[in-house]
C-alpha positions as CSV (number, residue, x, y, z in Angstrom):
1,M,-86.3,25.8,115.1
2,R,-89.9,25.9,116.1
3,T,-91.6,29.2,116.7
4,R,-94.8,29.5,118.8
5,T,-97.2,32.4,119.0
6,G,-99.7,33.5,121.5
7,G,-101.4,36.6,123.0
8,C,-104.2,37.9,125.1
9,L,-108.0,37.5,124.5
10,C,-108.4,40.8,122.6
11,G,-105.2,40.6,120.6
12,A,-103.7,43.9,121.8
13,V,-100.6,41.9,123.1
14,R,-98.9,39.3,121.1
15,Y,-95.8,37.2,121.6
16,E,-93.6,34.7,120.0
17,V,-91.2,32.1,121.6
18,K,-88.6,30.1,119.6
19,G,-87.4,26.5,120.4
20,E,-88.5,24.2,123.1
21,P,-89.2,25.0,126.7
22,L,-86.7,24.5,129.5
23,R,-89.3,23.0,131.7
24,A,-93.2,22.9,132.1
25,G,-95.2,22.6,135.2
26,L,-98.5,23.1,137.0
27,C,-98.7,25.5,140.1
28,H,-101.4,25.3,142.9
29,C,-100.0,28.3,144.9
30,A,-102.3,30.9,146.3
31,D,-100.9,33.6,143.9
32,C,-101.4,31.6,140.8
33,R,-105.0,30.8,141.9
34,K,-105.8,34.3,142.5
35,E,-104.2,35.8,139.5
36,S,-105.8,33.3,137.2
37,G,-109.2,32.9,138.9
38,S,-108.7,29.1,138.5
39,A,-107.6,26.3,140.7
40,F,-104.1,26.1,139.1
41,V,-101.9,27.6,136.4
42,T,-100.1,25.6,133.7
43,F,-96.8,27.2,132.5
44,A,-93.6,26.6,130.6
45,V,-90.2,28.5,130.8
46,W,-88.0,29.4,127.9
47,P,-84.6,31.4,127.8
48,R,-85.5,35.0,127.9
49,E,-83.6,35.5,124.6
50,A,-86.0,33.2,123.0
51,F,-89.0,35.4,123.7
52,D,-90.3,38.7,122.2
53,H,-93.5,40.6,122.5
54,S,-95.5,43.5,121.1
55,G,-98.3,45.5,122.5
56,P,-98.9,47.4,125.7
57,A,-98.3,44.7,128.3
58,A,-98.8,45.9,131.9
59,T,-97.0,44.4,134.8
60,H,-97.9,43.7,138.5
61,Q,-95.5,42.0,140.8
62,G,-93.6,40.5,137.9
63,R,-96.7,39.2,136.2
64,S,-97.5,40.6,132.8
65,F,-101.0,41.0,131.3
66,C,-103.0,43.0,128.7
67,P,-104.2,46.4,130.0
68,V,-107.2,46.3,127.7
69,C,-108.7,42.7,128.4
70,G,-106.8,41.7,131.4
71,G,-105.5,38.5,129.8
72,R,-102.6,36.9,132.0
73,L,-99.6,36.1,129.7
74,F,-96.0,35.9,131.0
75,C,-93.6,36.6,133.7
76,L,-90.2,37.9,132.6
77,T,-86.8,37.9,134.3
78,D,-83.4,38.7,132.7
79,E,-82.9,35.0,132.3
80,E,-86.2,33.5,131.6
81,A,-89.7,33.9,130.1
82,E,-92.4,32.0,131.9
83,L,-95.5,31.8,129.7
84,R,-99.0,30.8,130.5
85,L,-99.7,27.9,128.3
86,G,-103.3,28.8,127.8
87,S,-102.3,32.0,126.1
88,L,-100.6,30.1,123.3
89,D,-102.4,30.0,120.0
90,D,-102.0,26.3,119.3
91,A,-104.4,24.3,121.4
92,P,-104.2,21.5,122.2
93,M,-100.5,21.4,122.4
94,E,-97.9,18.9,123.0
95,I,-96.2,20.6,125.9
96,A,-97.2,18.7,129.0
97,P,-96.2,19.7,132.7
98,L,-93.4,17.6,134.0
99,Y,-94.1,18.6,137.6
100,E,-96.6,20.0,140.0
101,I,-95.8,22.7,142.6
102,W,-97.6,23.8,145.8
103,V,-99.4,20.4,145.9
104,K,-100.3,21.1,149.5
105,R,-102.9,23.5,148.0
106,R,-104.1,21.3,145.3
107,E,-107.9,20.9,145.5
108,S,-109.0,17.5,147.0
109,W,-111.1,16.7,143.9
110,L,-108.0,17.1,141.5
111,H,-105.8,14.1,141.2
112,P,-102.0,14.3,140.8
113,L,-100.8,14.3,137.2
114,Q,-99.3,10.9,136.4
115,R,-95.8,10.6,135.7
116,T,-94.8,14.0,137.1
117,D,-92.7,15.1,140.1
118,Q,-94.8,16.4,143.0
119,Y,-93.6,19.2,145.3
120,Q,-95.3,20.3,148.5
121,E,-94.2,23.9,147.8
122,D,-91.7,25.3,145.2
123,A,-89.6,22.9,143.2
124,G,-86.1,21.9,144.3
């Protein structure tokens, strides 16, 4: 079973995730734009039991980040771990988004990802 690792910019928070993601996507919602400082966020979701982390992760409204450098990392629920793909150590990676959400907020200069499902707001 494959293990992937990742962490924040300064290295204070580290994580690992085992296996393949359940799904991967790209989000254009206002919250993701604000928390990332970018036009969108790419993410992938694993079962919660496949995820483990170390270090002093802080959380605000369900979004975990490093309190030292501010690097955004993951969102955890009892069932799932949603990781920001940019925080993985291996780049480029083979995990590609299969869908885009909140496309009604996508910048006009960004083209839809080819061969992906498109959702005006949240997926299904």
